N, C-alpha and C positions, 0 to 999 in steps of 0.2 A: 454425587456432585454437590458442592456447596452453592448457595444462591445468595442473593442480596438480602434474603430473609434471615440469614445467619445472624445471631446476636453480635453487636458491635464488639470488636476485640482489637488487640494491638498486634501488629506484625513486627518481628525483628527480621532476621534473615529467614525465619521459618514462620509458619502459621500454626498456632497452638491446636486448632481444630483438626488440621491435616495430620499433625503428629499424633493426636489422640485417636484418629480414625485408624491409623496404622495399616489400612487396607491399601491405600495408594498415596504415597508421599507427594504425588503430583496432582492430587485432586484440585479442581478449580476452586478458587476463593477470590471474590472481587476485592479490589483495593479498599483498605480501611483508612480512616482519617489519619493524616500524616504520612501516608505512603507516597512515594515518588513515582510518577509515571511520565511517559514521553508521548510525542505525536506518532510514534512508530508502533503499529499494532503487533508486529512480530515480537518486539521486545516486551511490550505490555503483557502479551499472552504468556511469554516465558516467565515473567514475574508472577502473574496470577496463578500459574501452575507450579511454582516453586523450582523451576529450572534455574532461575536467577533469584537472588534474595527477594523474599516476599515484600519487603518494604521498599524495594527499588533503590537501595542505597549501598554504598561501599562495594561497587562492582568494578572488577578489574577487566582488562582486555582479554585475559585468559578465560575468565568466566564467560564473557560474551562469545569468544571463539568456540569454546567447548559446547555451550548450549545451542548455538546456531547450528553447528555440525550435527549434534545429537538429535535435536528435535525436528529440524527442517531438512536434514540430510543435504546440507549445502556443502559443496566441495571445499577442501582446504584453502585454495587460493581465493575463492570468493569470500569465505568466512574470514580470512585474514584481512581482506580489503574492507569488509564491513566492520570488523572489530578493531584491529590495530590501526587501520587507516582512518576509521571514524574517530577514534580517540585523538589521533594526531591532528585531525582537522579541527577538533574542539580545543586543541592546545593542551591536551591532557594525556600525552603519550604514555607516561609511566605512572599515572596517578589513578586513584579511585574516582569513579564518577557516580552520580545519581542519574536515574533515568531522565529526570527533569532537565539535566544539562543538555540533552539532545534538543530541547525546545528553544535553546538560545538562538535568537534571530540571526539569520544570514550566515549561519555556520553550516550544519547539516540540514537544519530546518530551512524551508523555502516557501515562498508565496505560491499561490495557485495549486494548493493541495486539492485532491479530489474528495477528501474526507474531513479536513480541518479548516477552520477559518484562519485568516492571516493574523499575524501579530499586529496589535494596534500600534500607531505611530509612537506613542509614548511608553511602550513596553519593550523590554529587552527580550521577552520570551513570548513564544506563540502559545495559543491555547493547546492543552493536551486532551481536553474533552472533545469527543467526536461530535461534529456538527451533523446531526441526523438529517436535517433538511438537505444539506449539501450532499450527503451520502446517498439519499434517495434520488436526488437529481442526477447524480453520477450513474446510479444503477438503472435509471429510466432510459438510458441509451442502449440498453440490452435490446437487440433486434427481435429476439423471440420471447423475451420476458422470462426466460428460464436460466440462460447462461450469460455471463459477461465475457466477451471475446476480445481478441486483439483489435478487431475492427471497432467494436464498441468503445474500447479504451482510447483508441486514436481519436474518435469523435469527441469523447468526453474531455480529453486533454486539450484538443484543439479549441473547443469552445471555452474551456476554462481559461486558457492562456489568452484567448481573443478578448476576454472581458477586461484586460488591462491595457492602459494607454501605452504607446511606444516607449516612453521613458520609464516605465515600471515593469518591463518585461524581465523575466528571470534570466540569469546568466546561463551561458552554455554549460557550465559545470552543474548548476542547479537543475537545468533541463535534463541532463544525463541522469542525475540522482532521481528525479521525478519519474523518468522512464524506467529506470532500474527497479524502483519500488513496485511499479505495476507489472513489470516483467517477472519478478519473483512471485508475486501473487498468482499470475496466470499460469506459471509453470510448476508451482509447488502444490497447488490445490486442485488441479484439473485431473484428479485420479480417474482411472477407468471406472465407468458406471453403466454397465449394460442395462440395468433396470431403468435408469433414467431415460436412456435412449429408446427403450421399448415403450415407455410411457409417453414419450414425445417423438413420434416418428417424423415430425417435421424438421427435427434437428439432424443435419447431415454431418457425419464425422468421417473425415478422410482416413482416420486411423482404424476404422472398423469398430464393431461393437465392444470389443475387448481392449481397445487401445485407449490412450488418453483422450479425455473430452476436449472438444474444440474451445472450451471456455470453462469458467468456474461458476457453479450454481450460486444464484443470488443470495439464497438463504445462508449459504456457507460464508459468503463475504460478510453478511450482517453479523453472523456469530463471531467471526474473527475480528472484524474492525470495530463494531459497535460494542459488543460485549467483552471483547478482549479475551476470548476463550477459544481454545483449540476445539474444532468440531468433534462431536462425539464419535468415537470409533475411527477417527482419521489417523492414518499413518502415511508417511511419504512413500511413494511408489518408485522413485528413482532418485539418483543423485543430480542435483542442480549444479552444473559446471560453469566455468568461466565462459566457455563457448556459448552455453545457453543464455547467459547474461548478455553477451555482446550481440548475439544473433537476435535476441528478443528486443533489445533496445533499438537496434537498427531497424527491425521490422516495424516497430511502433513509430519511430521517427518517419519512416517511409510512408506509413499509413497516414500520419498527420500531414505530411507534405502533399500527398495525393488529395486529401480533403481540401487543403488550402488552395490547391491548384484549380479546384472546381469553383472557387468563389469568383463571381463576376467583378470586373472592374479593378483588379488589383495587380500590382507589378510583380516582379520576380525577385524581390528582396527576401532576405532570410531573417527569421526571428526565432532561431533555435528550435526548430521543429514545427513551426507554423508559417511556412514560407509565404511571404506576401500577405499575411493575414491582416496586418494593420498598416502596412506601408502603402502609400499612394491613396489613402482614404482615411476617414475619421473612425473613431472607435465604435460608434453606434452602427456605422455601416458594416464594419467587420463582424460584429456580433450578429446582426441581422443576416448577413450572408452565410455565416456558419449555421444558423438555425434553418435556413432554406435547404442547405445541403443535408443537415441532419434529418429533416422531415422527409426529404426525397429518398434518403437511404432507408428510412423506416418503412416507407411505402413499397419499396422493392421487395 
């Protein structure tokens, strides 16, 4: 595996050091100066491993489709939605894109990410470098400190969205994209891990010791999101289907709505997954209320 200690070099669609190694054409190599990267950890990792052009440029929708299916074992309909649908959303249905195109503000990119800062007011593009402080804040909602679960994600998303005033809430479409991103993470990387469950008997898995984990290990998320690297030895254990996507996003939204319903002093208005979170009160009150719910859930 290559590291950031590798001598500086230039990427085209391939990495010269990966070609020379000839052991594994998909060996990890971090982005080099001039490479294009996006706010999406899934696609950044594909480029860092050479499933997409190493420089992150001249990418077609077919390249996206094939690599998403191959590496993450995403079903055809979902991969089509993510690749062809994504490029259409960018206004580049039949064109080449660079990964940085995905950072264009208010297209696929959205505010209230759990891992990236928002685009500044005077910028057309959001940051592509992971915000490590925000990432650790997100992972701090892990109830057991080992796995990041659907419940943890619902709390993290609710709190993040509650930090915005009513006139800056993300749209319904952006909220669905945000929930879809987390759903893919939670369903693709929750591989069965009997050893982890044996090491942490406090973690209950309704799927049994040989079934999928009820969440994703925190260190695995750090590897994928912060380093842009596929976890060592990881392989998909099932096909992620359109039903998995719809069911997961619905469960996440339901969890967010349950959390917002526990907040005192708020109405029954909706704000795309944080029902009543900011309506009927000021922003500071909404944030404080979420924190009370979060701390209560952590104590349980």
